[in-house]
MIVEXFI-87114 format. One record per residue (C-alpha): x negated, y, z. Coordinates in Angstrom, 2 decimals, decimal comma. Layout:
// MIVEXFI-87114
SITE       c1       c2       c3
SITE        X        Y        Z
...
This chain:
// MIVEXFI-87114
SITE       c1       c2       c3
SITE    12,39    17,94   -27,46
SITE    16,17    18,59   -27,30
SITE    16,84    15,42   -29,34
SITE    14,91    13,45   -26,74
SITE    17,15    14,79   -23,97
SITE    20,43    13,78   -25,65
SITE    21,80    11,03   -23,42
SITE    24,32     8,22   -23,66
SITE    25,78     5,78   -21,14
SITE    23,21     3,14   -22,09
SITE    20,41     5,66   -21,62
SITE    21,82     6,46   -18,18
SITE    21,82     2,83   -17,05
SITE    18,32     2,30   -18,41
SITE    17,30     5,54   -16,70
SITE    18,34     4,12   -13,33
SITE    16,38     0,97   -14,12
SITE    13,31     3,12   -14,79
SITE    14,00     5,02   -11,56
SITE    13,85     1,86    -9,46
SITE    10,85     0,56   -11,39
SITE     8,89     3,76   -10,77
SITE    10,16     3,96    -7,19
SITE     9,24     0,37    -6,24
SITE     5,79     0,71    -7,77
SITE     5,16     3,89    -5,78
SITE     6,90     3,39    -2,44
SITE     4,78     0,37    -1,45
SITE     1,53     2,36    -1,55
SITE     1,80     4,96     1,28
SITE     2,82     2,42     3,99
SITE    -0,30     0,37     3,23
SITE    -2,42     3,52     3,52
SITE    -0,65     4,26     6,81
SITE    -1,74     0,86     8,09
SITE    -5,28     1,13     6,72
SITE    -5,93     4,73     7,88
SITE    -3,77     4,62    11,04
SITE    -1,60     7,55     9,94
SITE     1,30     8,98    11,92
SITE     4,88     8,78    10,65
SITE     4,77    12,49     9,84
SITE     1,59    12,15     7,77
SITE     3,00     9,09     6,02
SITE     6,13    10,97     5,00
SITE     4,00    13,83     3,69
SITE     1,87    11,33     1,75
SITE     5,06     9,76     0,40
SITE     6,29    13,09    -0,96
SITE     2,88    13,83    -2,46
SITE     2,92    10,46    -4,23
SITE     6,53    10,79    -5,44
SITE     6,17    14,33    -6,80
SITE     2,82    13,72    -8,52
SITE     3,97    10,41   -10,04
SITE     7,17    11,95   -11,42
SITE     5,25    14,88   -12,89
SITE     2,59    12,57   -14,37
SITE     5,27    10,44   -16,06
SITE     6,99    13,52   -17,52
SITE     3,77    15,13   -18,77
SITE     2,65    11,89   -20,42
SITE     5,96    11,16   -22,19
SITE     6,42    14,77   -23,36
SITE     2,86    15,81   -24,21
SITE     0,45    12,89   -23,60
SITE     0,86     9,52   -25,30
SITE     4,61    10,27   -25,74
SITE     5,71     6,74   -24,85
SITE     7,94     5,22   -22,18
SITE     5,06     4,07   -19,98
SITE     4,98     4,67   -16,26
SITE     2,04     6,76   -15,10
SITE     1,31     6,11   -11,45
SITE    -1,04     4,89    -8,71
SITE    -2,80     1,89   -10,24
SITE    -3,42    -1,50    -8,69
SITE    -7,15    -1,35    -9,38
SITE    -7,55     1,88    -7,42
SITE    -5,11     0,77    -4,73
SITE    -6,90    -2,53    -4,17
SITE   -10,30    -0,83    -4,19
SITE    -9,31     1,76    -1,60
SITE    -7,79    -0,84     0,73
SITE   -10,64    -3,35     0,41
SITE   -13,40    -0,74     0,85
SITE   -11,58     0,85     3,78
SITE   -11,23    -2,51     5,50
SITE   -14,86    -3,48     4,88
SITE   -16,36    -0,12     5,85
SITE   -14,21     0,39     8,94
SITE   -15,16    -3,13    10,05
SITE   -18,78    -1,97    10,03
SITE   -18,00     1,12    12,13
SITE   -17,58     3,80     9,46
SITE   -14,96     6,31    10,59
SITE   -11,70     6,40     8,64
SITE   -12,02    10,17     8,13
SITE   -15,44     9,71     6,48
SITE   -14,04     6,96     4,24
SITE   -11,08     9,12     3,18
SITE   -13,25    12,17     2,56
SITE   -15,77    10,19     0,53
SITE   -12,98     8,75    -1,59
SITE   -11,63    12,26    -2,23
SITE   -15,00    13,28    -3,67
SITE   -15,44    10,09    -5,70
SITE   -11,88    10,23    -7,04
SITE   -12,36    13,84    -8,15
SITE   -15,53    12,90   -10,04
SITE   -13,78     9,89   -11,59
SITE   -10,90    12,13   -12,71
SITE   -13,36    14,58   -14,26
SITE   -15,06    11,76   -16,16
SITE   -11,67    10,55   -17,42
SITE   -10,88    14,03   -18,74
SITE   -14,27    14,16   -20,48
SITE   -13,62    10,75   -22,04
SITE   -10,37    12,14   -23,43
SITE   -11,82    15,41   -24,72
SITE   -14,87    13,77   -26,31
SITE   -12,94    10,92   -27,92
SITE   -15,14     8,29   -26,28
SITE   -12,10     6,25   -25,33
SITE   -12,21     4,16   -28,49
SITE   -15,89     3,36   -27,92
SITE   -15,19     2,28   -24,36
SITE   -12,38     0,08   -25,62
SITE   -14,95    -2,06   -27,46
SITE   -16,48    -3,05   -24,12
SITE   -13,18    -4,49   -22,89
SITE   -12,93    -7,47   -25,20
SITE   -10,42   -10,29   -24,60
SITE   -12,78   -12,20   -22,28
SITE   -13,18    -9,15   -20,07
SITE    -9,42    -8,59   -20,04
SITE    -8,90   -12,19   -18,84
SITE   -11,03   -11,48   -15,79
SITE    -9,43    -8,06   -15,31
SITE    -5,84    -9,35   -15,41
SITE    -6,50   -12,41   -13,26
SITE    -8,48   -10,65   -10,53
SITE    -6,07    -7,70   -10,49
SITE    -3,17   -10,12   -10,07
SITE    -4,97   -11,95    -7,26
SITE    -5,74    -8,68    -5,47
SITE    -2,19    -7,31    -5,76
SITE    -0,51   -10,59    -4,83
SITE    -2,63   -10,63    -1,66
SITE    -1,47    -7,10    -0,82
SITE     2,19    -7,91    -1,44
SITE     2,02   -11,15     0,57
SITE     0,57    -9,19     3,49
SITE     3,49    -6,80     3,21
SITE     5,98    -9,68     3,16
SITE     4,36   -11,31     6,19
SITE     4,14    -8,06     8,13
SITE     0,34    -8,22     8,40
SITE    -1,73    -5,04     8,83
SITE    -3,86    -3,63     6,00
SITE    -6,62    -2,18     8,14
SITE    -8,79    -3,13    11,09
SITE    -6,72    -3,75    14,21
SITE    -7,44    -4,73    17,78
SITE    -5,37    -7,18    19,76
SITE    -3,20   -10,04    18,61
SITE    -1,54   -10,20    15,21
SITE     1,65   -12,14    14,59
SITE     3,53   -13,00    11,41
SITE     7,09   -11,70    11,19
SITE     8,67   -14,98    10,13
SITE    12,33   -13,96     9,90
SITE    11,75   -10,92     7,63
SITE     9,33   -13,04     5,60
SITE    12,04   -15,67     5,12
SITE    14,36   -13,00     3,71
SITE    11,57   -11,64     1,50
SITE    10,89   -15,14     0,18
SITE    14,59   -15,53    -0,59
SITE    14,49   -12,23    -2,51
SITE    11,52   -13,50    -4,53
SITE    13,36   -16,71    -5,44
SITE    16,54   -14,75    -6,27
SITE    14,77   -12,41    -8,68
SITE    12,93   -15,26   -10,39
SITE    16,20   -17,21   -10,69
SITE    17,94   -14,20   -12,28
SITE    15,09   -13,77   -14,77
SITE    14,88   -17,46   -15,69
SITE    18,52   -18,59   -15,59
SITE    20,87   -15,70   -16,32
SITE    21,57   -14,16   -19,76
SITE    19,26   -11,38   -20,92
SITE    21,88    -8,68   -20,33
SITE    21,75    -9,55   -16,62
SITE    18,15   -10,71   -16,37
SITE    16,85    -7,33   -17,53
SITE    18,16    -5,78   -14,30
SITE    16,66    -8,47   -12,02
SITE    14,31    -6,05   -10,25
SITE    17,16    -3,63    -9,54
SITE    19,49    -6,39    -8,33
SITE    16,87    -7,97    -6,10
SITE    15,95    -4,63    -4,53
SITE    19,54    -3,70    -3,67
SITE    20,51    -7,16    -2,36
SITE    17,33    -7,52    -0,30
SITE    17,73    -4,04     1,16
SITE    21,38    -4,74     2,05
SITE    20,71    -8,08     3,77
SITE    17,74    -6,65     5,66
SITE    19,97    -3,88     7,01
SITE    22,62    -6,44     8,04
SITE    20,28    -8,94     9,72
SITE    17,61    -6,69    11,20
SITE    17,37    -3,28    12,79
SITE    17,03    -0,68    10,06
SITE    13,64     1,04    10,02
SITE    13,68     4,51    11,49
SITE    13,66     7,34     8,99
SITE    10,25     8,93     8,61
SITE     9,95    12,30    10,28
SITE     9,59    15,44     8,17
SITE     8,19    17,56    11,00
SITE     4,58    17,77     9,80
SITE     3,75    20,61     7,36
SITE     1,95    19,77     4,15
SITE    -1,83    19,98     4,30
SITE    -4,90    18,98     2,33
SITE    -6,92    15,77     2,78
SITE    -4,50    13,69     4,88
SITE    -6,90    10,71     4,74
SITE    -9,95    12,72     5,77
SITE   -11,86    15,84     4,72
SITE   -15,07    15,50     2,63
SITE   -17,52    16,42     5,38
SITE   -19,71    13,36     6,09
SITE   -19,80    11,88     2,57
SITE   -20,88     8,26     2,07
SITE   -22,75     7,90    -1,28
SITE   -21,86     4,21    -1,62
SITE   -18,14     4,94    -1,48
SITE   -18,51     7,78    -3,99
SITE   -20,41     5,51    -6,42
SITE   -17,80     2,79    -6,02
SITE   -15,03     5,30    -6,74
SITE   -16,75     6,58    -9,89
SITE   -17,26     3,04   -11,21
SITE   -13,64     2,22   -10,39
SITE   -12,56     5,23   -12,42
SITE   -14,56     4,06   -15,43
SITE   -13,13     0,54   -15,22
SITE    -9,64     1,95   -14,66
SITE    -9,52     3,29   -18,22
SITE    -8,86    -0,29   -19,35
SITE    -5,29     0,18   -18,08
SITE    -4,77     2,82   -20,76
SITE    -5,95     0,47   -23,50
SITE    -3,70    -2,35   -22,29
SITE    -0,59    -0,19   -21,88
SITE    -0,86     1,63   -25,21
SITE    -1,81    -1,46   -27,21
SITE     1,01    -3,39   -25,57
SITE     3,60    -0,80   -26,64
SITE     2,38    -0,38   -30,23
SITE     5,08    -2,80   -31,40
SITE     7,85    -0,54   -30,02
SITE     6,71     2,71   -31,63
SITE     5,94     3,78   -35,21
SITE     2,35     4,04   -36,33
SITE     0,65     7,17   -35,00
SITE    -2,80     8,69   -34,74
SITE    -4,40     6,35   -32,20
SITE    -7,28     8,68   -31,44
SITE    -4,93    11,55   -30,54
SITE    -2,82     9,25   -28,34
SITE    -5,84     8,05   -26,37
SITE    -7,27    11,54   -26,00
SITE    -4,08    13,04   -24,62
SITE    -3,43    10,08   -22,36
SITE    -6,89    10,23   -20,80
SITE    -6,69    14,00   -20,34
SITE    -3,36    13,74   -18,51
SITE    -4,49    10,81   -16,32
SITE    -7,77    12,52   -15,43
SITE    -6,21    15,92   -14,75
SITE    -3,54    14,42   -12,47
SITE    -6,22    12,44   -10,63
SITE    -8,28    15,58   -10,00
SITE    -5,20    17,51    -8,89
SITE    -4,05    14,86    -6,43
SITE    -7,46    13,85    -4,99
SITE    -7,15    16,36    -2,07
SITE    -3,61    15,05    -1,43
SITE    -4,65    11,46    -0,64
SITE    -2,70    10,04    -3,60
SITE    -3,99     6,84    -5,22
SITE    -5,29     7,79    -8,72
SITE    -3,30     7,42   -11,92
SITE    -3,24     5,57   -15,21
SITE    -0,56     4,08   -17,50
SITE     1,02     0,90   -16,11
SITE     0,52    -2,21   -18,23
SITE     3,55    -3,72   -16,49
SITE     5,73    -1,14   -18,29
SITE     5,43    -3,37   -21,36
SITE     7,23    -6,13   -19,47
SITE    10,07    -3,84   -18,43
SITE    10,56    -2,56   -21,98
SITE    10,59    -6,15   -23,23
SITE    13,21    -7,16   -20,63
SITE    15,50    -4,16   -21,13
SITE    14,92    -3,92   -24,90
SITE    14,92    -0,14   -24,50
SITE    11,79     1,80   -25,43
SITE    13,72     5,08   -25,55
SITE    11,92     8,14   -24,28
SITE    15,31     9,52   -23,22
SITE    15,84     6,77   -20,65
SITE    12,31     7,15   -19,31
SITE    12,62    10,93   -18,99
SITE    15,92    10,51   -17,17
SITE    14,42     7,99   -14,73
SITE    11,44    10,29   -14,11
SITE    13,73    13,27   -13,46
SITE    15,78    11,20   -10,99
SITE    12,55    10,26    -9,22
SITE    11,43    13,90    -9,12
SITE    14,77    14,84    -7,54
SITE    14,25    12,22    -4,83
SITE    10,76    13,59    -4,21
SITE    11,68    17,26    -3,76
SITE    14,77    16,70    -1,59
SITE    13,53    15,57     1,85
SITE    16,68    13,73     2,94
SITE    16,71    11,77    -0,33
SITE    13,06    10,87     0,23
SITE    13,93     9,72     3,75
SITE    16,85     7,64     2,52
SITE    14,95     5,83    -0,22
SITE    11,89     5,34     1,97
SITE    14,07     3,42     4,42
SITE    13,67     0,37     2,19
SITE    11,60    -2,08     4,28
SITE     8,04    -2,76     3,15
SITE     8,88    -6,46     3,41
SITE    11,53    -6,17     0,66
SITE     9,64    -3,78    -1,61
SITE     6,57    -6,05    -1,38
SITE     8,70    -9,06    -2,39
SITE    10,10    -7,18    -5,39
SITE     6,65    -6,08    -6,54
SITE     5,25    -9,57    -6,06
SITE     7,62   -10,85    -8,73
SITE     6,94    -7,85   -10,97
SITE     3,21    -8,58   -11,03
SITE     3,20   -12,37   -11,25
SITE     3,34   -12,09   -15,08
SITE    -0,21   -10,72   -14,98
SITE    -1,21   -14,38   -15,14
SITE     0,63   -14,66   -18,46
SITE    -1,26   -11,63   -19,74
SITE    -4,54   -13,25   -18,69
SITE    -3,62   -16,45   -20,55
SITE    -2,75   -14,49   -23,70
SITE    -6,14   -12,81   -23,65
SITE    -7,77   -16,22   -23,04
SITE    -6,25   -17,45   -26,31
SITE    -7,63   -14,42   -28,12
SITE   -11,10   -15,09   -26,66
SITE   -11,32   -18,49   -28,44
SITE   -13,21   -20,15   -25,60
SITE   -15,18   -23,38   -25,74
SITE   -17,04   -25,51   -23,17
SITE   -20,20   -23,61   -24,09
SITE   -18,72   -20,11   -23,81
SITE   -16,42   -20,54   -20,80
SITE   -19,17   -19,16   -18,56
SITE   -18,48   -15,62   -19,81
SITE   -15,20   -15,87   -17,85
SITE   -15,97   -18,45   -15,15
SITE   -18,95   -16,63   -13,63
SITE   -17,34   -13,19   -13,08
SITE   -14,00   -14,74   -12,15
SITE   -15,29   -17,01    -9,39
SITE   -17,82   -14,47    -8,13
SITE   -15,02   -11,91    -7,90
SITE   -12,77   -14,33    -6,00
SITE   -15,61   -15,17    -3,61
SITE   -16,33   -11,51    -2,85
SITE   -12,61   -10,87    -2,33
SITE   -12,53   -13,40     0,48
SITE   -15,93   -12,97     2,15
SITE   -15,66   -11,50     5,69
SITE   -17,08    -7,93     5,81
SITE   -19,40    -8,87     8,68
SITE   -21,41   -11,05     6,30
SITE   -22,39    -7,94     4,32
SITE   -23,68    -6,05     7,34
SITE   -27,34    -6,27     6,21
SITE   -26,57    -4,88     2,73
SITE   -27,70    -1,23     2,23
SITE   -24,95     1,32     2,85
SITE   -25,04     2,59    -0,74
SITE   -24,35    -0,90    -2,13
SITE   -22,03    -2,32     0,53
SITE   -18,77    -0,70    -0,71
SITE   -19,43    -1,97    -4,23
SITE   -20,43    -5,51    -3,26
SITE   -17,48    -5,85    -0,89
SITE   -15,06    -5,18    -3,76
SITE   -14,55    -8,50    -5,55
SITE   -12,18    -7,02    -8,13
SITE   -14,57    -4,32    -9,27
SITE   -17,66    -6,56    -9,15
SITE   -15,91    -9,25   -11,18
SITE   -14,88    -6,79   -13,88
SITE   -18,31    -5,16   -14,08
SITE   -20,00    -8,57   -14,30
SITE   -17,59    -9,60   -17,06
SITE   -18,37    -6,43   -19,05
SITE   -22,12    -7,05   -18,74
SITE   -21,96   -10,74   -19,68
SITE   -19,63   -10,12   -22,59
SITE   -21,61    -7,31   -24,17
SITE   -25,21    -8,33   -23,46
SITE   -25,09   -11,89   -24,80
SITE   -24,22   -13,00   -28,39
SITE   -21,47   -15,45   -27,45
SITE   -20,26   -15,85   -31,03
SITE   -23,49   -17,70   -31,86
SITE   -22,92   -20,25   -29,11
SITE   -19,57   -21,62   -30,33
């Protein structure tokens, strides 16, 4: 343990890179929940501190006791997209936001418990067989499509929940956000690797600076509200459909663990894979259970961590621990939380948009592994296009669907992945080549 904590100047620089990576992946979530659940500034700040503290602790527990790798553990895109899409669809049909939040708290707790049981029982490796390359193509593509939609909304200044009245695009901030996107991509593509590996950090700082110069700085979030349980809604009037959707999302979410750990195998010496999966699932599940009453989006290892390690060429646990400790410091000191949360959602959304565009590359890599042909392309085409259709269908069109099924059918990401798992594992595709 003490050897891990021995630091150098290079570890320090990489630690700051990890800090901004973890920060940017986390800070964009609470403002979208504020928009979706119509939270006050005080509740949003409280939710921000909940998310920061729990994410920092999850990262530290994973790297020290869990899988013991430099992989960010945080609120995942699958859960984030599911919560936002279900909230939008259900609130459009008249379901109260408090009932939606309370139902998610129950479903997330059950999903966390199942994740812990998967880890303790060692079922993780059996589940991994369901997520073959064809399924991962659909997973990566639909996840990218869902997240890019969220980030584009943030760049355009569009709301994430149901609103009344007129909605207008904030064109000037969007223009700056678009410039930030092009700047980061240019740094990654054109500059030498020693500079390109810090593209996310550079883009964040420059975008934040120019936003402050050109536009009025966002007001600091208030810290007046005391901490309390269930900021999104107490579990009183529970909606079974939302609970079922949450449990299924938790089961599908375990695919993030497979992707992140398999993707980092090349950076770490051979180890007992079964032990790594068990500990990783136990930590992810336990943190999810612990944070469910806090309104924090559930956890899993971030597949995008593989990309950061590849860019920085630093898989050191020391750097990751340092970045996580920096992030924990920001979380527990209110004025630091206020300062860092002053980064505009427009800029943080632009930064994350670039960070997640490579999900398309991951989908293409899995497509090569799937060895597709004109006869077997349907294993991907059907769930992919059905998922995209359900992502874009107006919620009012699902009004006649039973309440227990509506949250599931309104979630194109989850339905696409589940359909891909069923098609892949119920039909003998290898015989059709």
